[in-house]
FIKOLSE-177727 format. One record per residue (C-alpha): residue number from 0; x, y, z. Coordinates in Angstrom, 2 decimals. Example, Ala and Ser with C-alpha at 12.3 -4.5 7.8 and 13.67 -1.06 7.14 Angstrom:
REM FIKOLSE-177727
+-----+---------+---------+---------+
|  nr |      xx |      yy |      zz |
+-----+---------+---------+---------+
|   0 |   12.30 |   -4.50 |    7.80 |
|   1 |   13.67 |   -1.06 |    7.14 |
+-----+---------+---------+---------+
REM end
This chain:
REM FIKOLSE-177727
+-----+---------+---------+---------+
|  nr |      xx |      yy |      zz |
+-----+---------+---------+---------+
|   0 |   -8.94 |  -19.27 |  -13.70 |
|   1 |   -7.30 |  -16.15 |  -15.51 |
|   2 |   -3.88 |  -14.61 |  -16.04 |
|   3 |   -2.93 |  -11.28 |  -17.17 |
|   4 |    0.22 |   -9.27 |  -18.08 |
|   5 |    0.81 |   -5.76 |  -16.83 |
|   6 |    1.14 |   -4.08 |  -20.15 |
|   7 |   -0.87 |   -0.79 |  -20.21 |
|   8 |   -0.72 |   -0.60 |  -16.41 |
|   9 |   -0.08 |    2.76 |  -14.54 |
|  10 |    1.48 |    3.63 |  -11.16 |
|  11 |    0.14 |    6.46 |   -9.06 |
|  12 |    1.26 |    8.15 |   -5.70 |
|  13 |   -1.12 |   10.19 |   -3.63 |
|  14 |   -0.07 |   13.83 |   -3.88 |
|  15 |   -2.82 |   15.55 |   -1.84 |
|  16 |   -4.81 |   14.39 |    1.11 |
|  17 |   -8.05 |   15.70 |    2.94 |
|  18 |   -8.01 |   16.60 |    6.44 |
|  19 |   -7.35 |   13.90 |    9.03 |
|  20 |  -10.49 |   12.43 |   10.60 |
|  21 |  -10.37 |   10.75 |   13.98 |
|  22 |  -11.48 |    7.11 |   14.10 |
|  23 |  -13.26 |    6.52 |   17.58 |
|  24 |  -13.56 |    2.75 |   17.27 |
|  25 |  -13.64 |   -0.19 |   14.79 |
|  26 |  -15.79 |   -3.20 |   14.59 |
|  27 |  -14.74 |   -6.97 |   14.38 |
|  28 |  -16.62 |   -7.79 |   11.16 |
|  29 |  -15.98 |   -9.44 |    7.73 |
|  30 |  -15.87 |   -5.90 |    6.37 |
|  31 |  -14.87 |   -3.41 |    9.11 |
|  32 |  -17.03 |   -0.41 |   10.25 |
|  33 |  -15.05 |    2.51 |   11.34 |
|  34 |  -16.96 |    4.94 |   13.75 |
|  35 |  -15.65 |    8.47 |   13.17 |
|  36 |  -16.25 |   11.92 |   14.60 |
|  37 |  -17.53 |   12.92 |   11.24 |
|  38 |  -17.89 |   11.31 |    7.86 |
|  39 |  -18.36 |   14.73 |    6.05 |
|  40 |  -16.67 |   14.72 |    2.64 |
|  41 |  -16.17 |   10.89 |    2.48 |
|  42 |  -18.16 |    9.15 |   -0.17 |
|  43 |  -18.63 |    5.53 |   -1.56 |
|  44 |  -15.62 |    4.58 |   -3.71 |
|  45 |  -13.25 |    7.03 |   -2.22 |
|  46 |   -9.65 |    5.80 |   -1.21 |
|  47 |   -8.79 |    6.43 |    2.43 |
|  48 |   -5.27 |    6.18 |    4.15 |
|  49 |   -5.99 |    4.59 |    7.56 |
|  50 |   -3.83 |    4.67 |   10.56 |
|  51 |   -5.16 |    2.28 |   13.06 |
|  52 |   -4.36 |    0.85 |   16.51 |
|  53 |   -4.54 |   -2.54 |   14.70 |
|  54 |   -1.30 |   -2.69 |   12.85 |
|  55 |   -2.66 |   -4.93 |   10.23 |
|  56 |   -5.72 |   -2.61 |    9.56 |
|  57 |   -3.31 |    0.32 |    8.60 |
|  58 |   -3.21 |    0.92 |    4.93 |
|  59 |   -5.15 |    2.18 |    1.89 |
|  60 |   -8.77 |    1.00 |    1.34 |
|  61 |  -11.64 |    1.80 |   -0.89 |
|  62 |  -14.84 |    3.08 |    0.89 |
|  63 |  -17.75 |    0.80 |    0.51 |
|  64 |  -20.43 |    2.72 |    2.29 |
|  65 |  -20.75 |    5.91 |    4.39 |
|  66 |  -23.17 |    7.00 |    6.97 |
|  67 |  -23.18 |   10.17 |    9.26 |
|  68 |  -20.56 |    8.93 |   11.59 |
|  69 |  -19.46 |    5.46 |   10.18 |
|  70 |  -17.34 |    4.33 |    7.30 |
|  71 |  -17.27 |    0.73 |    5.87 |
|  72 |  -14.13 |   -0.35 |    4.31 |
|  73 |  -14.06 |   -2.74 |    1.41 |
|  74 |  -12.26 |   -6.13 |    1.79 |
|  75 |  -10.82 |   -5.55 |    5.50 |
|  76 |  -11.77 |   -8.53 |    7.48 |
|  77 |  -11.32 |   -7.97 |   11.20 |
|  78 |  -13.11 |  -10.91 |   12.68 |
|  79 |   -9.88 |  -12.52 |   14.05 |
|  80 |   -9.78 |  -11.05 |   17.68 |
|  81 |   -6.27 |  -12.31 |   18.32 |
|  82 |   -5.11 |  -10.09 |   15.34 |
|  83 |   -7.65 |   -7.37 |   16.00 |
|  84 |   -8.26 |   -7.25 |   19.68 |
|  85 |  -11.64 |   -5.79 |   20.79 |
|  86 |  -11.64 |   -2.03 |   21.21 |
|  87 |   -8.18 |   -1.68 |   19.80 |
|  88 |   -8.88 |   -0.23 |   16.30 |
|  89 |   -9.18 |    3.49 |   17.09 |
|  90 |   -6.96 |    5.74 |   15.00 |
|  91 |   -7.37 |    8.19 |   12.04 |
|  92 |   -8.07 |    8.37 |    8.35 |
|  93 |   -7.75 |   10.74 |    5.53 |
|  94 |   -9.08 |   10.85 |    2.03 |
|  95 |   -6.68 |   10.72 |   -0.95 |
|  96 |   -7.81 |   13.91 |   -2.92 |
|  97 |   -5.24 |   13.73 |   -5.76 |
|  98 |   -2.84 |   11.26 |   -7.35 |
|  99 |    0.43 |   11.88 |   -9.38 |
| 100 |    1.14 |    9.49 |  -12.20 |
| 101 |    4.58 |    7.87 |  -12.62 |
| 102 |    5.09 |    8.02 |  -16.54 |
| 103 |    7.57 |    6.23 |  -18.60 |
| 104 |    8.14 |    3.35 |  -16.35 |
| 105 |   10.77 |    1.17 |  -17.92 |
| 106 |   11.18 |   -1.72 |  -15.44 |
| 107 |    9.42 |   -2.76 |  -12.32 |
| 108 |   10.08 |   -5.69 |   -9.90 |
| 109 |    9.13 |   -6.97 |   -6.41 |
| 110 |   11.80 |   -7.90 |   -3.74 |
| 111 |   11.56 |   -9.58 |   -0.40 |
| 112 |    8.59 |  -11.26 |    1.11 |
| 113 |   10.70 |  -14.42 |    1.54 |
| 114 |    9.98 |  -16.70 |    4.42 |
| 115 |   12.78 |  -17.11 |    6.88 |
| 116 |   13.23 |  -20.16 |    8.82 |
| 117 |   15.02 |  -21.70 |   12.01 |
| 118 |   16.19 |  -25.22 |   12.11 |
| 119 |   15.79 |  -27.13 |   15.56 |
| 120 |   17.14 |  -30.58 |   16.31 |
| 121 |   16.63 |  -32.42 |   19.74 |
| 122 |   19.04 |  -35.07 |   20.87 |
| 123 |   16.53 |  -37.87 |   20.30 |
| 124 |   15.83 |  -36.73 |   16.63 |
| 125 |   17.52 |  -38.27 |   13.51 |
| 126 |   16.54 |  -35.28 |   11.43 |
| 127 |   16.18 |  -31.48 |   12.05 |
| 128 |   12.85 |  -29.61 |   11.80 |
| 129 |   12.38 |  -26.58 |    9.98 |
| 130 |   10.30 |  -23.74 |   11.77 |
| 131 |    8.85 |  -20.66 |   10.05 |
| 132 |   10.04 |  -17.49 |   11.86 |
| 133 |    9.36 |  -14.22 |    9.88 |
| 134 |    9.06 |  -12.81 |    6.36 |
| 135 |   11.28 |  -10.15 |    4.83 |
| 136 |    9.74 |   -6.91 |    4.09 |
| 137 |    8.39 |   -6.30 |    0.68 |
| 138 |    9.82 |   -3.58 |   -1.76 |
| 139 |    8.65 |   -2.61 |   -5.12 |
| 140 |   11.07 |   -1.12 |   -7.48 |
| 141 |   10.21 |    1.12 |  -10.49 |
| 142 |   12.86 |    2.53 |  -12.96 |
| 143 |   11.52 |    5.17 |  -15.11 |
| 144 |   12.85 |    7.62 |  -17.63 |
| 145 |   14.41 |   10.73 |  -16.23 |
| 146 |   12.53 |   14.04 |  -17.03 |
| 147 |   13.51 |   16.91 |  -14.52 |
| 148 |   10.21 |   18.78 |  -15.69 |
| 149 |    7.87 |   15.96 |  -14.37 |
| 150 |    6.05 |   16.82 |  -11.19 |
| 151 |    6.47 |   13.13 |   -9.92 |
| 152 |   10.19 |   13.92 |   -9.64 |
| 153 |    9.48 |   16.78 |   -7.03 |
| 154 |    7.02 |   14.64 |   -5.04 |
| 155 |    9.35 |   11.69 |   -4.93 |
| 156 |   12.19 |   13.85 |   -3.70 |
| 157 |    9.70 |   15.24 |   -1.06 |
| 158 |    8.75 |   11.89 |    0.22 |
| 159 |   12.28 |   10.58 |    0.23 |
| 160 |   13.35 |   13.48 |    2.33 |
| 161 |   10.49 |   13.18 |    4.74 |
| 162 |   10.08 |    9.48 |    4.77 |
| 163 |    6.23 |   10.12 |    5.16 |
| 164 |    4.22 |    6.98 |    4.43 |
| 165 |    2.06 |    7.54 |    1.51 |
| 166 |   -0.65 |    5.75 |   -0.53 |
| 167 |    0.40 |    3.95 |   -3.75 |
| 168 |   -2.12 |    2.88 |   -6.37 |
| 169 |   -1.24 |    0.19 |   -9.20 |
| 170 |   -3.80 |   -0.06 |  -11.96 |
| 171 |   -3.49 |   -3.17 |  -13.99 |
| 172 |   -5.61 |   -2.51 |  -17.03 |
| 173 |   -5.64 |   -5.91 |  -18.57 |
| 174 |   -6.60 |   -7.60 |  -15.26 |
| 175 |   -9.05 |   -4.65 |  -14.54 |
| 176 |   -7.54 |   -4.52 |  -11.07 |
| 177 |   -6.73 |   -1.72 |   -8.71 |
| 178 |   -4.03 |   -2.48 |   -5.98 |
| 179 |   -3.57 |   -0.28 |   -3.13 |
| 180 |   -0.99 |   -0.18 |   -0.32 |
| 181 |    1.05 |    2.31 |    1.75 |
| 182 |    4.78 |    2.53 |    1.70 |
| 183 |    7.78 |    4.82 |    2.49 |
| 184 |    9.69 |    6.03 |   -0.54 |
| 185 |   13.37 |    6.01 |   -1.41 |
| 186 |   14.35 |    7.71 |   -4.53 |
| 187 |   17.61 |    7.60 |   -6.53 |
| 188 |   17.53 |   11.09 |   -7.97 |
| 189 |   20.71 |   10.97 |   -9.82 |
| 190 |   20.09 |    9.93 |  -13.36 |
| 191 |   21.77 |    6.57 |  -14.47 |
| 192 |   23.53 |    7.44 |  -17.60 |
| 193 |   25.01 |    5.15 |  -20.30 |
| 194 |   25.85 |    5.48 |  -23.98 |
| 195 |   22.80 |    4.86 |  -26.23 |
| 196 |   20.44 |    4.21 |  -23.43 |
| 197 |   17.51 |    6.26 |  -22.11 |
| 198 |   18.62 |    8.02 |  -18.82 |
| 199 |   16.68 |    6.73 |  -15.84 |
| 200 |   16.02 |    7.04 |  -12.11 |
| 201 |   14.77 |    4.58 |   -9.55 |
| 202 |   11.96 |    4.80 |   -6.95 |
| 203 |   11.70 |    1.97 |   -4.28 |
| 204 |    8.49 |    1.69 |   -2.24 |
| 205 |    8.92 |   -0.14 |    0.94 |
| 206 |    5.43 |   -1.50 |    1.82 |
| 207 |    4.06 |   -0.67 |    5.31 |
| 208 |    0.63 |   -2.51 |    4.75 |
| 209 |   -1.02 |   -5.34 |    3.14 |
| 210 |   -1.71 |   -4.83 |   -0.64 |
| 211 |   -5.53 |   -4.55 |   -1.18 |
| 212 |   -6.70 |   -5.67 |   -4.45 |
| 213 |  -10.05 |   -4.42 |   -6.01 |
| 214 |  -11.51 |   -6.06 |   -9.17 |
| 215 |  -13.60 |   -4.46 |  -11.94 |
| 216 |  -11.43 |   -1.36 |  -11.78 |
| 217 |  -11.59 |    1.42 |  -14.65 |
+-----+---------+---------+---------+
REM end
């Protein structure tokens, strides 16, 4: 057992990608193997942004190994054929080439992810039953100090305007964890101003994939 606090952590947003590579097929395995047209330029420990025919396989992943025309993703289990139907994993991937750090983060929080339910009661029942239905979407919210000269501001504005899904990295220094996911970005670019307080702006990341957590990060 272990526990950690996030002090000393960093948040990064993908700012530059490599060329898109076609994924011809994907295996049903404890760690999925993607068959690609060419793995040139992809190496072990690279981070790739995957768009897959399997919705739950889309996201940001660390590369475990590479061959001439195959890429193995670390931590993506596709053995459940109900979730990952055979021959349904074709799509594309692109390598993250550069990250932009979000400096001077003041507050962070996670919203959503709550289980929604529906109650049902039949005539013969004395007590209603609760059935799980769906979960709310998850949003991570970051408030950081306003500085119009920072490159992160221009990147967030671009992503907010385009609604392009991008890769996010959260590095927890004390836990030695890298956490990756993909998200769309909403950026409140008008500084929040109050007397005797640091001016700040807020970025909201609406998760579009599962969060992948990799340990022993540096």
